[in-house]
N, C-alpha and C positions, 0 to 999 in steps of 0.2 A: 294364207289358204294352202300353198306348197307343202308347207310342214305337216299339218294336219292330213292332207291328202296322202302323201309319201308314205307316211308311218303306216296308214291305214292299208294301202296297196302293198306296202312290203310285209305285212302281217297276212295278207290274204294269199301272197305269193310263197310265204313259209309254210302255211297252211297246206297250200296246193302240192308242196314237194313233201310234207309229211303223209298226206294221204296217199301220193304215189309209192311211196317206202311202204306205207302199211298194207297197202293194196297186194302185196306180194303174198300175204298171210292167208289171203282167201282162196280155198281150196274147195270147200263144200257149202252147202245150203247152209248149215248151222252156223259157220263163219260168218256168211254174208248177212244173214237175218238178226242172229243173235250173238255174234262176236264169240262163237265157239263156248259160249256159256263160262266163260272164264273172267268176268269183269270183278276186280277187287273192290273193297268197301270205299274206298276214295274215291275211284273212277266211276262208283255207281252214283254216289252221293252229287258228284258235280253234274253228271250226265242227266240225273234226274232235275236238278235245279235249273239245268240248260234247255231241258224238254219242255219245262214249264213256262219258264220266263222268255218269252219272245216280243214281237213286236206288238202283242197285246197288251204286254206292259208298257214298253217305251214309247209306242206310237199312239197306239186307241186309250192306256192309262192316260197319257198327257193330255190327249183329247178330252177324256170324260174328264179329268181334273179342272181343265181348263173351264169347263161351263157348270160341272157340280163340286168343284172344291174339294173338301175332304170327304165328301158324300162318296166321292170315288172309290172310298175303301171298299165299299159294298161288293163291288165285283171280285178283288182278291180275296177277301173274306170266305167266298165260297171255296175257294181252293184251301184256304188252311184247314176249315173242318173237313173238307174231303180227304186231305192227305191225313188227317187223324183218323178218319175212318177206314183208309186203306191199309193204315197199319196192321189191322186187325187180320187182313186177308192176304196180305203181302208173302207170307211164307208159304200159304197154300197154292198161291199161283205159282210160285217158283217149283214147288212139289210137283205141280201138274206139267210143269216143263215143255210146254209145246211152243208156237211161234205167233200166232194171232188169236185175238179173242174169239175169233169163228171157231177156233178148236175148241173152246169151252160151250158156246153156242149149240154146235152140233151133239156134243156128248149129251147134253140135258134135252135139246129141243129137235133135233135132227138136221139133216142137209139142207132142207128149204130156209130154216131159220140162220143157217150159216151165211146162205147166199144173199137173202135180204138184209142180214146184219152186215155183210160187206158191202153191198151197195150203198148204205147210208153211211158207212165209215167212211167209203171212197169220196163221196160228195162232200161230207164234212171236211175230210183232212185236205182235199183239193183245194177248197175254199180258204183253210188256215193258209196254205203254202202261197196261195196267190197274194194276200196281203203281206206276207212276209217279204215278197219282191217288191211290194209297193213302198213298205218301210225301208228297204234297202235303197230304192230311188229317193226318199226324203232324205237319208243320210248323206248320199253323194251329192244331193244337190245344196245340202246346208254346207257341207266341208268344203264345197268349190265355190261358195258364194253366188250359186247360181249357173255357173258356166257348165256345169253337167246337168241338163235338164232333167226334170223328174222322169220323163218317158226314157232317156237314156239310161239313167241310173237305174231304175226297176230292171231294165234289160240285161244290164251288167252282174245285177243282184241275181237274178234268175239264172244265168249262165253259169256262175260259180257255185250256187246251191245244188243245181243239177249235176255239174261236173263232179263235185265231191262225192255225192251219194253214188252216182254210176261207177266211180272208181272203186269205193272199199265199202259200202253198204255200213252194217253196224261198227265193224273195226273201224271204219273212218268216222262216223258219227259219234262213239263214245269216246275215242279217244283225242278227237279234236274237242269234245266238250270238257275235258278237262282242264286245259290252259282257258278257255272260254269261260268256263264257271269261277275260275278264280280271277279274271279279270272283271267279272261281272260283279262280283261281291266287294273286291278291292275299290273300284272305282266308285260304286254307289255309296260307299263308307265315306271315303275321302271327299267327295263333291258336295256332300249335303251341308255340312258348316260353312263353305265358302259361297254356296248359292243363297244360303239364310243372311249371311252378311252383305252380300250384294244388293239383297232385296231390301235392307235396311232394318234387319234383325228380326227374331221370332214374333215381336207383337206388331211389326209396321204393317203385315200383310191384310190384317183386319181393319186397317184404315184406307186402303186401298182398292179392296176386292168388295165385291157385293155381299150383303150379309148373309145371303143364302149360300155361300160357299163355305159357311162355318155350321150349318145345321145338319142335322141327322140325315135328313132327305132333304136335297135340294128341291127348290120350287120349280127349277128348270125340268124336271122330270115329268112333268104333265099333271093330267087331271087328278091322279091319285099317287103322289109322289112316292109313297111309302110301298105301294104295289110294284112302282117301278125299279126303287132302289133294290128291292127285295128280289125282283126277277132276275138283275144281274147276278146276284147272289146266288140264286139257284140254278141258275144256266151254268154258271162256273162250276158250282157243287158237282151237279151232275155229269158235266164231262170229265172232271178229275176223277170220279169214283170209277168212271168205266173206260177212261181214254186208253186206247190201245197202245201208243207209242210207249206209256209207262210200264204197261204189262209187258211189253216185249224187254224193256231193261230188267224186270224182274225174272223173266226167263232167262236172261244173259247173266244174272248173278252166280258166282261161284257156289251159293248153297242158300237155302231157306232163310238160315238164320241171318246171312249178310244182306239178304235182301229186305228182311224186315230191319235190322239196325240201320240200313242206310235210309228207309223211310223216317226213321226216327229223327233223323240228322236232316233230312231233307225239308221237313217242316219249319224247323228254324231257319235255313238258309232262304227259303221261301217268304217266310214273314217278314225278315230283315230287308230282302231286295226289294219285294212289293211296297212295303211301307215308306222306305227310302224315295224309292222312285216318284209315288204320289207327292212325297213332300218337296222332291226336286221342283215337280210341275206346278206346284201351287205356289209357291214362292216365285219361280218362272213367270208365273202368271201375273203375280204382284208386280214384278219388276218390268213386265211389259206394259201393263196398266199405267204405272207412274211415268215411265220414260216415252210412250207412245211408240214403240218400236214396231208394233203391227206383225208380230210373228204369228206365223200359221200355228194355229193351236195343236196341230198333231206334230210338229217340230220344237215343241217347248223344252223338252230335254235336250234336245240336240242343240238348240240354240243357248241353251244354259251352258252348255259344253264348251260353248264356241267364245260366250262373251262374258260369262259370270264366274269363272273360276280360271285359276292360273293355268298356263299353256300345258304343262304335263298332264295335270288333273285332267284337264278338258280333252286331251288326245287320250287318256285311259278311258274315259267315259264314252267318247265316240266309240272307242275300239270296243267298249262293251256292248254299244248298241249295235255296232255293226256284228258282233260276237252272237249275240241274241237272234239276229235276223237269221244269219246261218245257222246257227246249231239248230233253232226251230224249224225252219225250214226243211233242212236235213231230215229230222226225225219224223216229220209228218209225211213227206215224200217218198221215205223209206217204208214206213208204216202202211201207207196206201198201196204200194206196188206191192208189199207183202200180202195184202189182202186180194190183189189181182192174182196173184201166182200160187198162194197156199189154198185161198177159199174159193176161188171160180175155176183157174186153169189146173192145178194138180187137183182139186177134188170133183170138179165137174166135167173137166174134158179130158185130162190124159193122168188117170191116177198112177200109172207106171213110167211117168217121166223121168228120164236120167238126171239124177240131181246137179251133175257137173252141168249140163245143157241148162238147168233150171237158172243157175247164177247168171249166166250170159243173157237168158232170156227176161230175167228179172231187170236186168241194167236197161235193156230196150224199155220195158214198161216204165222205168224210173224217168226216161226221157220223154216217152209219150204224157206220162201224167205231169211231168213237169212241165211241158208246152201247154197242157190243158190248163193248167193252175196258169200259166202266163197270160193264156187268151182271155181269162177271167178278169185280169186287170188290165189288159193291153186294149181289148174291145171297148170297154167304157172309157178308156183315157183318149182313144181316137174318137169317139163320137162325143167326147167333151162334157161326159155327163159327172156328177158329182160322185166323189167316192169317199165315203167314210169307212175307215179300218174299224171303228168301233161298231158299227152295224154290220160289217161282214163277218167281225167276230162274234157278235150275238146269235146271227142266223147259223154260222158253224156249231156254235156250242149248243144250240137249242136242238139242232137237227140230231146232233150225235148224244146229246142229255136224254131227249126222250125217245130215241129210236133204238138205242143201244142199251144204254146204262141200266133202266130198269130189268130188265130181262137177264141182262150179264150178272148183275150184283144178286138177284134172285137165285140164279143158276148156282153160285157160290154159297148162299147163305139160307135159302128156303127149300127145304126137302120137299114140298108140297107144290112147289111149282111144274107145270106138266107142259108136255111138247107143244100141246095146243095154245095154252096161255102164253109161254114165250113167244111163240111165233106171231100170234095175235098183237101180242105187245109192240113187235119191231114193226110189224106192218102198219098197224094203227097209229104209232108214234110218228114214223116217217111220213105217212100221209097227211097227219092233222099238222106238222110243222110246215110241209109244203102248201096246205091250204090257207093256214093262218099267216104265213110270212109271205107268200108268193101270189097266190090266186084271190084271196079275200080283197087286199088293196086295190085290186083291180076290176074285181067282179062288183064291188059296194065301197066306191072310195069317200062316200059320204058320211059312212060310220067310223071312218079312221081319225083318230084325234092325237094330235101331238101338241107339247110343249114347245114355245119359242125361246131359242138359247139367246146369248148376249148378242149375237149377229142379226137375230131374227130368222136364223135357219132351224129347220127341224131336226137339230143335233140327236136327239134321242130315238129318234123313228117314231112314227105312227102307229099306234095300236087301236084295234077294234073297240069302240065305246069307252078307250082309255084304259083298257085290260090287257097287259102284255101277253103275247100270245103262248109263253112257255106255262102260264097256269092251265088253260084248257089242253094242251097239247099234252102237259105231263099228267092231268088228270085222267085224259082219254089212254094214253100208254099204261100208266099203273091201273088204273081201273079194270082196262081190259084183262091185264095179267092175272089180277087176283080173282076176278069174277069167272073168267075161262077156267082157270086152273082149279076152283073149288066145284066147278060145274063137270068136270072131267076127271077121268080115272087117274089116281096118284101113280106116280112112277115107281118102277120096278126098283128093287135095291140094287139091280145090275146096272142100272141108268146111274145111281148115284155112288157108287163104289169110286171111280176115279177122281172126283173130287171130295167124297166125305169119308172115304176108307171102309174097310167091311164092318167096324161095329158102329160107326155111326149111320151107315145106310141101311142097316137092319132095324135101327131103331126108331 
């Protein structure tokens, strides 16, 4: 136990010292939010990998794979397609060169679209940060054989994430992601062969796991397995296409060309890591079933690192899990605090705010939002409620994917999108998500249907009439965008010029 714990704590302390050193470079708002727009191609690639690969992969992905087997690949597959689409707009995003997606929303749709978009982003990203803390608790609980409780572990994880972001902003985030990204890719590549061997070989898993784990759509998905599986694909796709933390990285690149090249390499790294983590989880589930070890489904990858691979590889894999929790928590916490400062405070309250004081104030909001995220996971823990990282992730992905992404992507690619259409899409998408995910289950619980997982728990969440909420929510958001835009006056060339250039804006 001590070996694993001391190595991880040592790594955290090294990163802390590194961030204190880097924090001396923070002089301006540009430095804090977008690292002075000086990130190299190598740093860009690894910070993009780390921004996306988080506890949604190592914890929620493991939980997903435990119940659904190889069908769990539906969730990361949405990211693969999303990155491929982003490749074609990455250079345009860098050329625009601002700070948040709210800058894009305001140029096309006005300041209220920016405000409502910022609120939706803050809700979604604070949720994402909260389950990074939970994942950190799982890691410390596993590496100490339960001596550090889940509650204490998630508190320690929260403290480190909040501290790192408050110290150094994007400079700390991006440069911490470089070693973290290398560890993540290396650990996953090294661990898979050992995990497969420990589980009895490639073909042995099929003999001990349920047949549904090897189907395209797991029967555990519910009344309509294909709809449920594709809903995870769609929620991930929509999040990835518009996720602000990635756009901030494009703003931070040295040039539009490097931003686009980084995306091309990023897709390869994401496919490799996501697929390998699912493989680790599937074979760890097979090992767990055969040896009756009773591992928590959310800790499959962590327990594989402890019990199925040689110690050096296990330390590296646990270090990778720790790295993804830190990096993803840092990325999304910085991003949401940027929304508060840039889209709400600086745009709506103090347009003439002193840039130097803005840096200090943003650090305050980093702490405030970090504590809000912690309360989202701490309160259910105290009340002893069941917490599923997978369901937390699905809510956050859906909120962002239907409230922000349709309007944002239309702003970059569809010149006919109007101010009224964009604003209507943001508001209706957010309202639909809240209604279908939070209100409807309480108003009409009798219509909610869910499949039973291996343990009898409703692992994948209940859906109204068995239809995942992302379908009606996305239909409302996209339909509103298109219909309202076509019914209102087209935008003037002046509105289009910042994103499409003079010639395209006039065409």
